[in-house]
C-alpha positions in Angstrom: 96.8 135.6 354.2 97.0 134.7 350.0 93.0 135.2 350.3 93.8 138.2 352.5 96.1 140.0 349.8 93.3 139.0 346.7 90.8 140.3 348.9 93.1 143.5 349.1 93.5 143.5 345.4 90.6 142.9 344.1 89.4 145.7 341.7 86.7 148.6 342.4 83.4 148.1 341.6 80.5 150.1 340.6 79.3 150.1 344.1 82.5 151.3 345.6 82.9 154.1 343.0 78.9 155.3 343.8 80.0 155.0 347.8 83.4 157.2 346.8 81.5 159.9 344.9 78.5 160.0 348.2 81.2 160.8 350.6 83.0 162.9 348.3 80.1 165.1 347.6 79.5 165.5 351.3 83.2 166.4 352.1 83.7 168.6 349.7 80.4 170.1 350.8 81.7 170.9 353.9 85.1 171.9 352.9 83.7 174.6 350.4 81.5 176.1 352.8 84.3 176.6 355.0 86.3 177.9 352.1 83.3 180.6 350.5 82.8 181.8 353.7 85.8 183.2 354.9 86.0 184.3 351.6 83.3 186.3 351.9 84.1 187.5 354.7 87.4 188.4 353.1 85.5 190.1 350.0 83.4 191.9 352.3 85.9 193.2 355.2 89.3 193.0 353.5 92.4 193.1 356.5 95.5 190.9 357.2 93.4 188.6 359.5 90.9 188.3 356.9 93.3 187.8 354.5 95.0 185.0 356.4 92.0 182.8 357.2 90.7 183.1 353.5 94.2 181.7 352.5 94.2 179.0 355.2 91.0 177.7 354.2 91.7 178.1 350.3 94.1 175.9 351.4 92.6 173.3 353.3 90.1 172.6 350.4 92.8 172.7 347.8 94.6 169.3 350.2 91.2 167.7 350.4 90.3 168.1 346.5 93.8 166.7 345.9 93.3 163.9 348.5 90.1 163.0 346.7 91.4 163.1 343.4 93.9 160.9 344.0 91.6 158.4 345.6 89.4 158.8 342.4 92.1 157.8 340.1 91.7 154.1 341.3 88.3 154.3 339.5 89.3 155.9 335.8 89.4 153.6 333.0 86.6 151.8 334.6 83.2 151.7 332.7 80.5 153.6 335.0 77.0 155.0 334.7 77.2 158.5 333.0 76.2 160.2 336.4 79.4 158.8 337.9 81.8 159.6 335.0 80.5 163.0 334.9 81.6 163.4 338.3 84.6 162.0 337.7 85.5 164.9 335.1 83.9 167.3 337.2 86.1 166.4 340.4 89.0 167.1 337.9 88.1 170.6 336.8 86.3 172.0 340.0 89.6 174.0 340.9 90.3 176.7 337.9 93.7 176.7 340.1 94.3 173.6 340.8 96.9 172.8 343.6 99.9 171.0 343.2 100.6 167.5 345.1 103.4 169.3 347.0 101.9 170.7 350.5 104.3 173.6 350.4 103.4 174.2 346.9 99.7 174.3 348.0 100.2 176.7 350.8 102.0 179.0 348.8 99.4 178.9 345.9 96.6 179.9 348.5 98.4 182.7 349.7 99.1 184.1 346.3 95.5 183.8 345.6 94.3 185.4 348.5 97.3 188.1 348.0 96.3 188.6 344.5 92.9 189.3 345.1 93.3 191.7 348.2 95.6 194.1 346.2 93.0 194.2 343.9 90.6 195.4 346.5 92.9 198.1 348.2 93.4 199.7 344.6 93.0 203.4 344.0 93.9 206.4 342.4 94.6 210.0 343.3 93.5 212.3 340.3 92.9 216.7 339.7 90.0 217.3 338.3 90.1 220.9 338.0 91.2 222.5 341.4 89.9 219.5 343.5 92.6 216.3 344.0 90.2 213.2 344.4 91.2 210.2 345.6 89.0 207.0 344.9 88.7 203.3 344.6 87.6 201.5 341.7 84.0 202.0 341.5 84.7 206.0 342.0 87.0 206.0 339.5 84.4 203.7 337.1 82.3 206.5 337.8 84.3 209.2 336.8 85.2 208.0 333.5 81.5 206.8 333.1 80.0 210.3 333.3 82.9 213.0 332.4 84.3 212.7 329.1 87.2 214.7 329.1 89.7 213.1 327.8 93.1 214.2 329.8 91.3 213.2 333.0 90.2 209.9 331.4 94.0 209.2 330.5 94.8 210.0 334.2 92.3 207.8 335.6 92.9 205.0 333.0 96.6 205.0 333.7 96.4 205.5 337.9 94.4 202.5 337.7 96.5 199.7 335.8 99.5 200.8 338.3 97.5 198.8 340.4 97.9 195.4 337.7 101.6 196.1 337.4 102.5 195.3 341.4 100.7 191.6 340.8 102.9 190.6 337.8 105.9 188.2 339.6 103.1 186.9 341.9 100.9 185.7 338.8 103.7 184.2 337.0 104.4 182.1 340.2 100.9 181.4 340.8 100.0 180.2 337.2 103.8 178.2 337.6 101.7 176.2 340.4 98.6 176.0 338.7 100.1 174.5 335.7 101.9 171.5 338.2 98.4 171.1 339.4 96.8 170.7 336.2 99.6 168.4 335.0 99.2 166.4 338.1 95.7 166.0 336.8 96.9 164.3 333.4 96.2 168.0 332.0 99.2 169.0 329.7 98.8 172.3 331.5 96.2 174.9 333.1 94.7 175.8 329.5 93.8 172.2 328.6 92.2 171.8 332.2 89.8 175.0 331.5 88.9 174.0 328.0 87.8 170.6 329.3 84.9 171.6 331.0 82.7 171.9 327.5 81.4 168.8 326.4 84.0 168.2 324.0 87.4 167.9 323.4 89.4 171.0 324.2 90.9 171.8 320.7 87.7 171.6 319.5 86.1 173.5 322.4 88.8 176.7 321.0 87.2 176.1 317.2 83.8 176.5 318.3 84.4 179.8 319.6 86.4 181.0 316.8 83.0 179.6 314.5 81.2 182.1 316.9 83.2 184.6 316.7 83.2 184.5 312.6 79.2 185.0 313.1 79.3 187.9 315.1 83.0 189.8 313.6 81.0 191.6 310.8 78.0 192.8 313.5 80.9 194.3 315.8 82.9 195.9 313.0 80.2 198.1 311.8 80.1 198.9 315.5 83.6 199.9 316.0 83.4 201.8 312.8 80.6 204.0 313.4 82.0 204.9 317.3 85.1 205.3 316.2 84.5 208.1 313.7 81.8 210.0 316.4 84.9 209.8 318.7 86.6 210.8 316.7 84.5 214.2 315.6 84.6 215.1 319.3 88.6 214.4 320.2 90.2 215.0 317.0 93.5 213.9 317.0 93.2 212.4 320.1 91.4 209.4 318.6 92.6 208.4 315.0 89.8 208.4 312.1 91.3 205.0 311.3 92.8 202.0 313.6 92.4 200.9 317.0 90.5 203.4 319.6 92.3 204.3 322.5 90.8 202.5 325.2 90.2 205.3 327.6 87.8 207.1 325.8 85.2 204.3 325.6 83.3 205.0 329.4 85.0 201.9 330.5 88.0 201.4 332.7 88.9 198.0 330.7 87.1 199.6 327.6 85.1 196.2 327.4 81.3 197.7 327.1 80.7 201.6 325.7 77.2 202.0 327.0 78.4 205.3 328.9 79.6 207.2 325.7 75.8 206.6 324.3 75.4 210.3 324.6 78.6 210.9 322.1 77.2 208.7 319.8 73.4 208.7 319.7 71.9 208.2 316.9 69.3 210.3 316.5 69.3 213.1 319.3 66.0 213.4 321.3 64.4 210.7 319.7 62.2 209.1 322.8 65.6 207.3 324.2 64.9 206.2 327.7 67.1 207.5 330.4 66.7 204.7 333.2 69.1 206.2 335.0 67.6 209.9 335.7 64.4 207.8 335.9 65.9 205.5 338.9 67.3 208.6 341.0 63.9 210.5 340.2 61.7 207.2 341.6 64.3 207.6 345.1 65.0 203.6 344.1 67.7 202.7 347.2 69.6 199.9 346.2 67.2 197.7 348.6 64.4 198.2 346.2 66.7 198.1 343.1 67.2 194.5 344.1 63.5 193.7 345.0 62.4 194.7 341.7 64.8 192.3 340.0 63.6 189.5 342.2 59.9 190.8 341.5 60.9 189.8 337.6 61.8 186.2 338.5 58.8 185.2 341.1 56.0 187.0 338.1 57.8 183.8 335.9 56.6 181.3 338.8 60.3 181.3 340.8 60.1 180.9 344.6 60.7 184.1 346.7 64.0 184.8 348.1 64.9 183.6 351.4 64.9 186.6 354.0 68.8 185.9 354.9 69.5 186.9 351.1 68.5 190.7 352.4 70.1 190.5 355.9 73.5 189.1 354.5 74.6 190.5 351.6 76.5 193.3 350.4 74.6 196.1 348.4 76.7 199.1 349.1 80.0 200.5 349.6 80.9 200.5 353.6 82.3 203.4 354.9 84.2 201.9 357.7 86.5 199.0 355.9 88.0 198.1 352.7 86.0 195.8 350.2 85.9 194.2 346.7 83.1 195.9 345.2 82.9 194.1 341.8 79.6 192.6 341.4 79.6 188.4 342.4 76.6 186.1 343.4 77.2 183.3 346.2 75.7 180.2 347.8 78.3 180.4 350.6 76.7 176.7 352.1 75.6 175.2 348.8 72.5 175.0 350.8 70.4 178.0 349.9 72.6 180.6 351.8 72.7 182.9 348.8 73.7 186.3 348.9 75.3 189.5 346.4 78.0 191.4 346.9 77.7 194.4 345.2 78.3 198.5 345.6 74.9 199.3 344.0 74.4 202.8 342.2 71.2 204.1 340.8 71.7 203.7 337.0 70.1 201.6 334.3 73.8 199.7 334.2 73.8 198.6 337.9 69.9 197.7 337.5 71.1 195.2 334.5 74.2 193.9 336.3 71.3 193.3 339.6 69.5 191.0 337.0 72.6 189.3 336.1 73.4 188.5 339.7 70.2 187.7 340.7 70.3 184.9 337.7 73.2 183.2 339.6 71.1 183.4 342.3 67.8 182.0 341.4 70.3 179.0 339.2 71.7 178.6 342.9 67.8 177.6 344.3 67.0 175.6 341.6 69.6 173.2 341.8 71.1 173.5 345.6 69.8 169.9 345.9 71.9 168.0 344.0 75.2 166.6 344.9 77.6 169.3 345.4 79.9 168.8 341.8 76.6 169.2 339.9 76.0 172.6 341.7 77.2 174.5 338.9 75.7 175.6 335.3 75.4 173.1 332.6 78.4 174.9 331.7 79.7 178.0 332.7 78.4 180.2 329.7 75.0 179.0 330.9 75.5 180.3 334.8 76.3 183.4 333.4 73.8 184.1 330.9 70.3 183.7 333.1 69.9 186.9 334.3 71.1 188.5 331.0 68.4 186.2 329.4 66.0 188.5 331.6 67.9 192.0 331.2 66.4 191.8 327.9 63.0 191.4 328.9 63.8 194.8 330.4 61.9 196.5 327.5 60.0 200.3 327.5 56.8 198.2 328.0 58.1 196.4 330.9 59.9 200.0 332.5 56.3 201.1 332.1 55.1 198.3 334.1 57.4 199.3 336.6 55.9 202.6 336.4 59.6 203.7 336.4 58.9 205.5 332.6 55.9 205.9 330.2 56.4 203.9 326.8 56.0 206.2 324.2 55.1 205.6 320.7 57.2 203.2 318.9 59.2 204.8 315.2 61.9 204.1 313.6 64.5 206.6 315.3 63.5 205.4 318.5 64.2 202.2 317.5 67.4 202.4 316.7 68.8 204.6 319.6 67.5 201.8 321.9 69.5 199.4 319.8 72.6 201.2 319.8 72.2 201.5 323.5 71.9 197.9 323.8 74.8 197.0 321.2 77.5 199.3 323.5 77.1 196.9 326.0 76.2 193.4 324.3 78.0 194.0 321.1 81.2 195.9 322.3 81.9 193.1 324.6 82.3 190.4 322.8 85.6 190.5 321.4 86.9 191.5 324.8 84.8 188.6 326.4 87.0 186.3 324.0 90.4 187.8 324.2 91.1 187.5 327.7 91.0 183.7 327.9 92.6 183.7 325.1 95.8 185.6 326.6 95.5 183.0 329.6 95.6 180.1 327.5 98.6 181.2 325.9 100.4 182.2 329.0 99.5 178.8 330.6 100.3 176.6 327.4 103.7 178.3 327.6 103.4 180.5 324.4 103.2 183.6 325.8 106.1 184.3 328.5 106.4 186.5 331.4 109.0 188.4 328.8 105.9 189.6 326.9 102.9 189.4 329.1 102.0 192.7 328.4 103.0 193.5 324.9 101.1 190.3 324.1 98.0 191.2 325.7 97.6 194.7 323.6 98.3 192.6 320.6 95.3 190.3 321.2 93.3 193.8 322.2 93.9 195.1 318.9 93.5 192.4 316.8 90.0 191.3 318.2 88.7 194.5 320.0 90.2 197.1 317.5 91.1 198.8 321.1 95.0 200.7 322.1 96.7 202.4 325.3 96.4 205.6 325.7 100.1 205.7 326.4 103.1 203.7 325.9 103.2 200.5 327.8 106.0 198.1 328.4 107.0 194.8 330.5 107.3 196.8 333.7 103.6 197.0 333.7 101.2 194.5 334.1 97.6 195.6 332.3 95.8 192.2 333.0 95.9 192.3 336.7 94.3 195.4 336.4 91.1 193.5 335.2 89.4 191.3 338.5 88.8 188.3 336.8 92.9 188.0 336.3 94.0 188.5 339.9 91.0 186.2 340.9 91.8 183.2 338.5 88.3 183.4 337.4 87.6 182.0 333.4 86.1 184.7 331.0 85.2 182.7 328.0 82.0 182.1 330.2 81.1 186.1 329.6 81.8 185.3 325.7 79.4 182.6 325.7 76.6 184.0 327.9 76.6 187.2 325.4 75.4 184.4 322.8 73.3 182.0 324.5 71.3 184.8 326.3 70.0 185.6 323.1 69.3 181.7 321.9 67.4 181.4 325.4 65.6 184.5 324.8 64.4 183.3 321.6 63.8 180.0 322.7 61.6 181.8 325.8 59.9 184.2 323.4 58.7 181.4 321.4 57.3 179.5 324.4 55.4 182.8 325.5 53.5 182.8 322.2 55.4 185.9 321.0 55.6 186.4 317.1 57.0 189.9 316.4 60.6 190.8 316.5 62.7 189.3 318.8 64.0 192.8 320.2 60.4 193.3 321.1 59.7 190.4 323.3 59.3 190.6 327.4 58.4 187.2 329.2 57.7 189.4 332.4 55.0 187.4 333.9 55.0 184.5 331.3 54.4 181.2 333.2 55.0 178.8 330.4 58.6 180.8 330.2 59.3 180.5 333.3 58.5 176.7 333.1 60.7 176.0 330.4 63.7 178.4 331.9 63.1 176.2 335.5 63.3 173.1 333.3 66.8 173.7 332.7 68.1 175.2 335.9 67.4 172.3 338.0 69.5 170.0 336.0 72.5 172.1 336.8 75.7 170.3 335.8 74.2 166.8 336.1 73.8 166.7 332.2 75.9 167.7 329.2 74.7 171.2 328.1 73.5 170.7 324.8 70.8 168.8 326.7 70.4 171.7 329.2 70.5 173.9 326.2 67.1 171.9 324.3 65.4 172.1 327.3 64.8 175.9 326.8 65.7 176.2 323.0 65.0 172.8 321.2 68.8 173.3 319.7 71.5 171.1 320.7 73.9 173.7 319.3 75.2 176.9 320.5 73.9 179.6 317.8 74.8 183.4 317.7 72.5 184.2 314.8 69.6 184.9 317.2 71.8 187.8 318.8 72.1 188.4 314.8 68.6 188.9 314.4 67.9 191.0 317.7 70.2 193.8 316.1 69.0 193.0 312.5 67.4 197.1 312.4 70.4 198.5 313.7 72.7 196.3 311.7 71.0 197.7 308.5 71.2 201.3 309.5 75.0 200.7 310.4 75.8 199.9 307.1 74.3 202.9 305.7 76.0 205.2 308.1 79.6 203.5 307.4 79.3 203.9 303.6 82.4 205.1 302.3 84.5 204.9 305.5 87.6 202.8 305.9 85.8 200.4 308.6 88.3 197.7 310.1 91.6 198.2 312.3 
């Protein structure tokens, strides 16, 4: 009996740990496949039944995760090989909203997550346009904001859509409470510490790193903000002040996160050779499948394998007329085994053509690492995953569009260059503070620094501080404006998008060097370059199996994130903006 007791109490070995993680990866793959297939059905066919099935599968997945994490605790503190140490960490941070130990609380968390996602998907607003009353979902409302610069209509649409968030307030507060309990059960102080632990550095160091990167970028953003505000003041007079923050509804985007849709209002040189890609797509009669196939062709030109035929039969490319769906673009490998697909409601626009490249970046990342253990089936950090497709989109130059037969490449001139850079800046640079502040708000909510009593007030304080943007009408705590942004009810971390905007330029610079490009960074296209493709593939196939500095080095030769590539790319525009803003009172 004594020998048996000693045997049962024997310390776990490295072999035990390896056997555990082999089993855990298999069980997680099976569980996540069922969960994600149910979630995909729910997102593309929203009904009470699909809500219930998605919640049930999510709850079952949470239960398995909680069990495996508890089992893994016996290996904590052991000296393990790097691959097992990494799987220990990734297991603990795999769920962005980790389940509490209590079964009833897990069930409630899964139900809340599904309810919030469905609330967002079902959101709509009816508005008056002339004599016509129009009722639209988010994609229709977004299209109206993008194309109609009527200030009164824009305000009505903005206010109407943001009512979608108000109904989420109490449910979201309860969801945070439950997820924080789950994070503490894993040994984290709160959910914000868990979220900041996936970057191969201490959480406090990661927050400081984002501050450092923002410091590199802020001067460029402030110059853009100053110029755009001046142009909008000219158009809207007292509706947009000459100083201070810009009202959110006049920037052509529901969240004022990207401003490309107001390019016609701020164009530096009218008629100076700017390419109207949206008009060209319509003229070429490209349907959604054609647009996706053109995006796929970019990747295959670099030496990537084509997409499997099931990608085209299982993806959602347009909004169905017979059911509720979530149109927010997303990429999926629902089986962690190359069952890849995207979910979009594609419009024949330049914005959606770029978004297709973004989502395909996720897809081709999945294709490079799907044979790894499922815990390693992720980006080196989440900013990597978001940055890959956008890296390739930087190669959508006039020369590339000429090769597609979409537009004819015109003669290069300084005015056309500034126009093109302005167009890109309204997307890339305008987004940066929003990409940073959304999680700054959540980190404060998760840590308790921001309470339910001032959710909305603090959200708008951060939007003014970072973005220089204000709501078009007075807001109160009866509102919950963060909920009007998909990533809040869907519990998708957002700092990844801020990092992606920086990494994509750093990746682009590294790939252009590999391709032998020697001119200004903004003129480089890696389309069709096998050497650049080989470097990219070498990084993608690592998945999350290595710390991100090693993956970054595979493409760039650098081991630290660096925003100077982005600043270098926009050097012509920055010089132009400084001259244009001379004598103006910039800042907000």
